[in-house]
Residue, then its C-alpha position, 0 to 999 in steps of 0.5 A: m386158816k383164820i377167816q380173816r386171812f382166808l378173805a384176804r387171800a381170796g382178794v375180798a379185802s385187806r386183812r384189816k378191812a376183812a376184819d371189819l366186814i366179819k364184825k359187821g356180820l357180812v360173812k357166813v361159814n357153812g350157812e352160819v354168820v361168823d363175827k370173829p376174825y380169828f374163826q378157823v376155816d378149812p378151805e377144802r371143806d368149808c363153804v365161805e360166803f360174803k354178802g350171799e356169794q360163795i368165796n373160793l381161793p383162786l387156783e392160780w394167782t393173777y398179777i396185773l400192772l396198771n398205769k392209772p390215769e388221773g381221775v380214776i379211783t383206786t378201789a374195787s368199786d365205788e358207791f358214787g359210780r365213779k370210774t375205778v381201776m377195775n373198770l380199766i381191766d377186761l378180765d373176769e377173774p375172781g378176787l382181783v383188788p388193787v394193792g394199796r392206794l393212789d389218790e384220784d388226782s395222782e397217776g402211775l403204777i398200780l398192782i392188782t392181784n388176787d394174791g392177798k398174802l402178797a398184797h399184805q406184804l406190799t402194803h403193811p408199813s412194817f415190811e417197809i416196801e419202797k414206793e417211788y414217785k416222780v413229782v412235777l412242781p410249778r417251779a424248780p425246788g430249792y435245797e430246803i426241800k430235802t428236809i422231808e428226809q428228816g421228817i416234818k410235822v404236818g397237822d397231827d402227823y409226822l411225815k417223812a420221806s425215805r429218800l429225795r433226789f433231784g431230777k431235771d428242772k422242776i422234777i423231783f423223785i420221792t421214795l416212801k416206805e409208809g404211805k399215809n393219806r396224801e403224804i407227798r402233797r401234804m409234805l410239799g405243801r408244808l414247804g410251800y410247794r404245789v404238786e402239778h403232777l404226781i406219778r408212782i413209778r415203782i413199787g419195790n422192784l416193780e417198775l412202771g416202765d413205758l406202759s401208757q396211761g390206762e393200759w395194763r399187762k400181766l406181770t412176767q414170771k420173773e417179775v412175780k418171782n422178784l416181788k416174792e423174793l423181795c417180800y418173803g426173802f426166798 
């Protein structure tokens, strides 16, 4: 197994970030610094360390659904001491990391897991896993807002929603397959709309439901099975 994949499956970081950590010389295998992401390791025999701590693949994967409140950072830790999604979970299990990003001023569904393979499938743009958001605007939207389904140029980026549907009054629902930085806010801002509230309500076939802000629960076996069927096709 490549060391990059090992770190991702252990929940240390995404594959892309794991490659950066390796190149920085922060990873050792059997006491020796490794700086090549494709270096091969045997999880059964080799001792892998990250920043001096031994890293092991979990014996069992853990899957957590969290309703993130506004003002909480979507990261495993924060150098400025800000509150993170991990501060909301009272579980002492190795390798847990949030899957994907959700802006500090947004709220809603966050998946936290130590299953790096599933996390990669859910976040990499090539797999086109849907993320759906409930958006509250300061005024009722006009039909021109549907243009984000065709795509619009915002700065140097071309941004596009997979689907937009109208809710009641000032509410719309937007589905994305590739989540770029603050994509919804930037698209709507380009059309003259300010976002009052942005709530992620679905990732793939996993729904937020009636979970209160700041609360979390473990996924059911059926939810895990359905997610894996969506990602892997079995």
